[in-house]
VOPAGU-2260 file (C-alpha; in pm, 1 decimal, decimal comma):
REM VOPAGU-2260
SITE   aa  ch    i         X         Y         Z
SITE  UNK   A    0   -4752,9    1433,9   -5016,4
SITE  UNK   A    1   -5046,2    1580,2   -5240,2
SITE  UNK   A    2   -5208,5    1921,3   -5211,3
SITE  UNK   A    3   -5576,0    1855,6   -5249,5
SITE  UNK   A    4   -5669,8    2182,8   -5409,0
SITE  UNK   A    5   -5399,8    2211,5   -5663,2
SITE  UNK   A    6   -5343,5    1823,3   -5702,4
SITE  UNK   A    7   -4972,2    1896,9   -5695,7
SITE  UNK   A    8   -4723,0    1682,0   -5524,1
SITE  UNK   A    9   -4554,8    1904,5   -5266,9
SITE  UNK   A   10   -4365,0    1660,4   -5042,3
SITE  UNK   A   11   -4231,2    1307,6   -4993,9
SITE  UNK   A   12   -4161,5    1072,1   -4710,0
SITE  UNK   A   13   -3917,4     808,8   -4624,7
SITE  UNK   A   14   -3856,8     565,1   -4365,7
SITE  UNK   A   15   -3542,0     463,4   -4195,6
SITE  UNK   A   16   -3419,5     229,1   -3915,0
SITE  UNK   A   17   -3264,6     365,3   -3587,9
SITE  UNK   A   18   -3073,9     117,9   -3408,2
SITE  UNK   A   19   -2941,5     196,2   -3053,5
SITE  UNK   A   20   -2666,6     -63,2   -2974,8
SITE  UNK   A   21   -2587,7    -151,8   -2621,9
SITE  UNK   A   22   -2254,7     -53,1   -2463,3
SITE  UNK   A   23   -2115,0    -178,3   -2129,0
SITE  UNK   A   24   -2177,4       9,8   -1825,5
SITE  UNK   A   25   -1932,3      46,7   -1542,3
SITE  UNK   A   26   -1991,4    -215,7   -1240,2
SITE  UNK   A   27   -2122,0     -42,4    -930,3
SITE  UNK   A   28   -2068,7    -101,0    -552,1
SITE  UNK   A   29   -2083,8     101,9    -226,2
SITE  UNK   A   30   -1890,4     112,2      99,3
SITE  UNK   A   31   -2066,6      18,2     410,4
SITE  UNK   A   32   -1860,6     208,9     678,9
SITE  UNK   A   33   -1845,3     589,0     689,0
SITE  UNK   A   34   -1525,8     779,5     614,3
SITE  UNK   A   35   -1285,7     838,6     741,6
SITE  UNK   A   36   -1256,6     510,6     910,8
SITE  UNK   A   37   -1048,0     541,3    1234,6
SITE  UNK   A   38    -810,7     272,1    1368,2
SITE  UNK   A   39    -553,6     321,0    1643,0
SITE  UNK   A   40    -180,9     323,0    1589,3
SITE  UNK   A   41      -7,9     -37,2    1642,3
SITE  UNK   A   42    -371,5    -196,7    1653,6
SITE  UNK   A   43    -243,5    -464,6    1414,9
SITE  UNK   A   44    -497,8    -628,0    1179,1
SITE  UNK   A   45    -837,4    -473,3    1133,7
SITE  UNK   A   46   -1136,3    -667,0     986,1
SITE  UNK   A   47   -1445,4    -494,7     853,8
SITE  UNK   A   48   -1714,7    -773,6     817,4
SITE  UNK   A   49   -1916,2    -601,5     565,1
SITE  UNK   A   50   -1717,3    -350,3     377,5
SITE  UNK   A   51   -1851,6    -369,2      14,7
SITE  UNK   A   52   -2210,4    -398,5     -58,2
SITE  UNK   A   53   -2437,4    -360,2    -362,4
SITE  UNK   A   54   -2174,3    -496,7    -601,1
SITE  UNK   A   55   -2333,2    -540,8    -956,4
SITE  UNK   A   56   -2210,8    -551,5   -1318,4
SITE  UNK   A   57   -2401,4    -228,2   -1387,2
SITE  UNK   A   58   -2708,6     -28,9   -1285,1
SITE  UNK   A   59   -3026,7    -203,9   -1219,6
SITE  UNK   A   60   -3191,5     -65,4   -1533,3
SITE  UNK   A   61   -2912,5    -221,5   -1743,7
SITE  UNK   A   62   -3072,1    -571,1   -1766,5
SITE  UNK   A   63   -2859,0    -668,1   -2063,5
SITE  UNK   A   64   -2566,6    -705,8   -1812,3
SITE  UNK   A   65   -2718,9    -943,9   -1572,3
SITE  UNK   A   66   -2494,6   -1236,5   -1703,6
SITE  UNK   A   67   -2157,4   -1051,1   -1672,6
SITE  UNK   A   68   -1893,1   -1154,5   -1423,2
SITE  UNK   A   69   -1782,1    -893,4   -1172,7
SITE  UNK   A   70   -1486,4    -909,5    -948,1
SITE  UNK   A   71   -1285,2    -676,6    -722,2
SITE  UNK   A   72    -930,4    -575,2    -672,9
SITE  UNK   A   73    -785,0    -371,5    -381,9
SITE  UNK   A   74    -461,3    -188,5    -282,1
SITE  UNK   A   75    -348,9      50,3     -10,4
SITE  UNK   A   76    -139,2     350,4     -19,1
SITE  UNK   A   77     113,1     469,7     104,4
SITE  UNK   A   78     265,2     118,0      48,8
SITE  UNK   A   79     479,8     162,2     364,8
SITE  UNK   A   80     184,6     218,0     593,9
SITE  UNK   A   81      80,3    -134,9     560,8
SITE  UNK   A   82     231,7    -448,3     699,7
SITE  UNK   A   83     -30,5    -644,7     526,7
SITE  UNK   A   84    -189,6    -495,2     211,4
SITE  UNK   A   85    -569,4    -477,4     213,9
SITE  UNK   A   86    -744,9    -813,8     116,1
SITE  UNK   A   87   -1118,4    -836,9       6,3
SITE  UNK   A   88   -1304,0   -1167,1      72,8
SITE  UNK   A   89   -1631,4   -1225,4     -96,6
SITE  UNK   A   90   -1909,4   -1302,3     158,3
SITE  UNK   A   91   -2186,9   -1308,1     -94,0
SITE  UNK   A   92   -2250,0   -1223,6    -472,4
SITE  UNK   A   93   -2288,0    -858,1    -367,1
SITE  UNK   A   94   -2084,5    -822,1     -45,6
SITE  UNK   A   95   -1725,7    -852,7      69,3
SITE  UNK   A   96   -1528,8    -818,7     389,4
SITE  UNK   A   97   -1186,9    -632,6     425,8
SITE  UNK   A   98    -881,0    -715,5     627,6
SITE  UNK   A   99    -564,1    -503,5     653,3
SITE  UNK   A  100    -278,7    -441,3     890,0
SITE  UNK   A  101    -113,0    -107,6     947,5
SITE  UNK   A  102     266,5    -123,8     994,4
SITE  UNK   A  103     407,5     -66,3    1343,1
SITE  UNK   A  104     445,4     297,6    1464,5
SITE  UNK   A  105     263,8     443,5    1156,1
SITE  UNK   A  106       0,6     718,0    1198,1
SITE  UNK   A  107    -169,5     951,5     961,9
SITE  UNK   A  108    -394,1     902,2     660,4
SITE  UNK   A  109    -388,9     585,4     438,1
SITE  UNK   A  110    -608,6     528,4     132,8
SITE  UNK   A  111    -761,0     196,0      16,4
SITE  UNK   A  112    -839,3     178,6    -347,6
SITE  UNK   A  113   -1103,8     -68,3    -457,5
SITE  UNK   A  114   -1177,8    -141,4    -832,2
SITE  UNK   A  115   -1481,1    -338,5    -957,7
SITE  UNK   A  116   -1421,8    -501,5   -1300,2
SITE  UNK   A  117   -1673,5    -686,2   -1520,3
SITE  UNK   A  118   -1632,7    -882,6   -1842,4
SITE  UNK   A  119   -1861,0    -674,1   -2050,9
SITE  UNK   A  120   -1569,3    -519,6   -2266,6
SITE  UNK   A  121   -1516,1    -177,0   -2394,5
SITE  UNK   A  122   -1649,1    -174,0   -2742,6
SITE  UNK   A  123   -1872,8     116,2   -2839,7
SITE  UNK   A  124   -1724,5     327,6   -2566,7
SITE  UNK   A  125   -1817,4      79,5   -2303,8
SITE  UNK   A  126   -1673,0     100,0   -1945,2
SITE  UNK   A  127   -1557,0    -218,3   -1770,6
SITE  UNK   A  128   -1431,6    -102,7   -1438,8
SITE  UNK   A  129   -1493,2     155,7   -1163,0
SITE  UNK   A  130   -1250,7     271,3    -894,0
SITE  UNK   A  131   -1354,9     420,2    -569,1
SITE  UNK   A  132   -1121,5     519,1    -267,5
SITE  UNK   A  133   -1177,8     471,2     105,0
SITE  UNK   A  134    -991,2     687,4     360,7
SITE  UNK   A  135    -840,7     542,3     682,8
SITE  UNK   A  136    -742,3     758,5     960,7
SITE  UNK   A  137    -462,6     599,9    1167,0
SITE  UNK   A  138    -497,3     769,5    1500,3
SITE  UNK   A  139    -158,8     823,7    1694,2
SITE  UNK   A  140    -145,3     679,5    2056,1
SITE  UNK   A  141      95,3     773,4    2322,0
SITE  UNK   A  142     394,9     543,8    2366,9
SITE  UNK   A  143     577,7     499,7    2691,2
SITE  UNK   A  144     909,0     690,2    2717,7
SITE  UNK   A  145    1225,2     510,5    2689,3
SITE  UNK   A  146    1568,2     511,9    2859,2
SITE  UNK   A  147    1853,6     280,6    2985,7
SITE  UNK   A  148    2086,8     282,0    3272,8
SITE  UNK   A  149    2474,8     318,8    3232,6
SITE  UNK   A  150    2507,6      79,3    3516,9
SITE  UNK   A  151    2278,6    -144,1    3721,4
SITE  UNK   A  152    2487,2    -176,0    4044,0
SITE  UNK   A  153    2638,6     105,7    4251,2
SITE  UNK   A  154    2886,9       1,3    4512,6
SITE  UNK   A  155    3048,4     229,8    4777,0
SITE  UNK   A  156    3222,4     187,7    5108,2
SITE  UNK   A  157    3070,9     291,7    5442,6
SITE  UNK   A  158    3115,1     664,2    5500,9
SITE  UNK   A  159    3291,1     702,4    5164,1
SITE  UNK   A  160    3083,2    1004,3    5061,7
SITE  UNK   A  161    2986,2    1185,0    5379,9
SITE  UNK   A  162    2853,0    1492,8    5188,6
SITE  UNK   A  163    2662,4    1304,0    4934,0
SITE  UNK   A  164    2726,2    1150,4    4605,8
SITE  UNK   A  165    2609,1    1212,8    4250,9
SITE  UNK   A  166    2627,9     941,1    3970,8
SITE  UNK   A  167    2635,7    1139,8    3653,7
SITE  UNK   A  168    2423,0    1034,2    3358,1
SITE  UNK   A  169    2306,0     707,2    3543,3
SITE  UNK   A  170    1989,3     739,3    3319,7
SITE  UNK   A  171    2064,7     793,4    2962,1
SITE  UNK   A  172    1914,1     779,9    2606,9
SITE  UNK   A  173    1592,5     945,3    2738,8
SITE  UNK   A  174    1321,0     966,5    2478,8
SITE  UNK   A  175     947,4    1036,2    2502,9
SITE  UNK   A  176     876,8     725,6    2294,8
SITE  UNK   A  177    1002,6     518,7    1995,9
SITE  UNK   A  178     791,8     738,5    1742,0
SITE  UNK   A  179     706,4    1048,9    1925,3
SITE  UNK   A  180     813,4    1406,6    1786,0
SITE  UNK   A  181    1139,7    1536,4    1941,7
SITE  UNK   A  182    1070,7    1887,6    1855,5
SITE  UNK   A  183     798,0    2112,9    1738,4
SITE  UNK   A  184     444,9    2173,9    1879,9
SITE  UNK   A  185     381,1    1795,4    1956,7
SITE  UNK   A  186     711,1    1726,2    2122,3
SITE  UNK   A  187     665,2    1579,8    2482,6
SITE  UNK   A  188     854,1    1637,6    2796,9
SITE  UNK   A  189     993,9    1345,4    3010,0
SITE  UNK   A  190    1030,2    1364,9    3392,6
SITE  UNK   A  191    1225,1    1109,8    3595,2
SITE  UNK   A  192    1142,6    1001,7    3947,3
SITE  UNK   A  193    1331,2     750,3    4173,9
SITE  UNK   A  194    1196,1     541,5    4457,2
SITE  UNK   A  195    1417,8     314,3    4696,4
SITE  UNK   A  196    1378,2      35,3    4942,0
SITE  UNK   A  197    1540,4      61,4    5268,7
SITE  UNK   A  198    1492,8     423,3    5325,2
SITE  UNK   A  199    1667,1     408,0    5665,6
SITE  UNK   A  200    1994,0     377,9    5469,6
SITE  UNK   A  201    1981,0     754,6    5352,4
SITE  UNK   A  202    2014,5    1081,7    5529,0
SITE  UNK   A  203    1916,3    1235,6    5185,9
SITE  UNK   A  204    1679,5    1010,5    4975,6
SITE  UNK   A  205    1774,7     958,0    4616,7
SITE  UNK   A  206    1665,9    1198,7    4344,7
SITE  UNK   A  207    1735,4    1198,9    3981,5
SITE  UNK   A  208    1733,5    1517,9    3755,6
SITE  UNK   A  209    1619,3    1573,4    3397,9
SITE  UNK   A  210    1968,8    1496,4    3272,1
SITE  UNK   A  211    1960,0    1160,9    3437,9
SITE  UNK   A  212    2207,7    1225,9    3736,5
SITE  UNK   A  213    2139,6    1036,2    4059,7
SITE  UNK   A  214    2206,6    1204,8    4377,1
SITE  UNK   A  215    2171,2    1070,6    4741,2
SITE  UNK   A  216    2356,6    1074,4    5077,8
SITE  UNK   A  217    2404,4     756,3    5288,5
SITE  UNK   A  218    2379,1     815,0    5672,4
SITE  UNK   A  219    2697,6     819,5    5871,9
SITE  UNK   A  220    2806,2     462,5    5966,2
SITE  UNK   A  221    2526,7     317,3    5775,3
SITE  UNK   A  222    2564,1       9,0    5537,5
SITE  UNK   A  223    2343,1    -239,9    5361,4
SITE  UNK   A  224    2169,5    -257,1    5025,6
SITE  UNK   A  225    1868,1     -97,4    4856,3
SITE  UNK   A  226    1690,0    -146,8    4535,9
SITE  UNK   A  227    1618,4     183,6    4345,2
SITE  UNK   A  228    1331,0     201,0    4082,6
SITE  UNK   A  229    1349,4     485,5    3817,4
SITE  UNK   A  230    1037,3     592,6    3627,7
SITE  UNK   A  231    1013,4     796,0    3335,3
SITE  UNK   A  232     678,1     970,6    3261,3
SITE  UNK   A  233     588,5    1185,1    2962,0
SITE  UNK   A  234     313,1    1448,0    2928,5
SITE  UNK   A  235     135,3    1273,3    2639,4
SITE  UNK   A  236    -220,2    1190,0    2662,2
């Protein structure tokens, strides 16, 4: 560089090349359903027809990645929540469906982890995978209470119990359900009722208390047979 007035050289210039080398962008995808995704307890296999969409090896502007291969892997946690781990099935080059099965009697929150991979490598700080999580809410449903009977046939003689009879613990092992809480704020209560055929047999109809004791009185000089049906009901919704 010359100064015109003094004719002195006051500067110099040089050229150099700037090369911006490409590096791999992480693949991209989106979930279609909103989160959390709710399924009912004991609903068995759940299928979501379009679960993944917009699967691509990188952002749209990264046109140098068009030829990359991209694939998905999936897993579910906690592992014990799943009778069948999540499975993704490709339905097009950009979409996939999801199938999974929640284990019997499980409820609470499960997480599905989906990772997209491409074959673009990791040189020059490239990124060849992206993981996103999807939350599933397994909603508890009320289960029927359970019990069993200490005996299924009661026999007595005519006029054997003139003031009535109590069969202790006829109903036993009473629970509000196979997976309901037995204590705390969510614990349920169970009530027992009994109905009988041949109501003319009794002077005092059968009843059953919370402990499972059956009481009744047969009329004087009466005999015959009756079928008693015991029903357990809980206060769950």
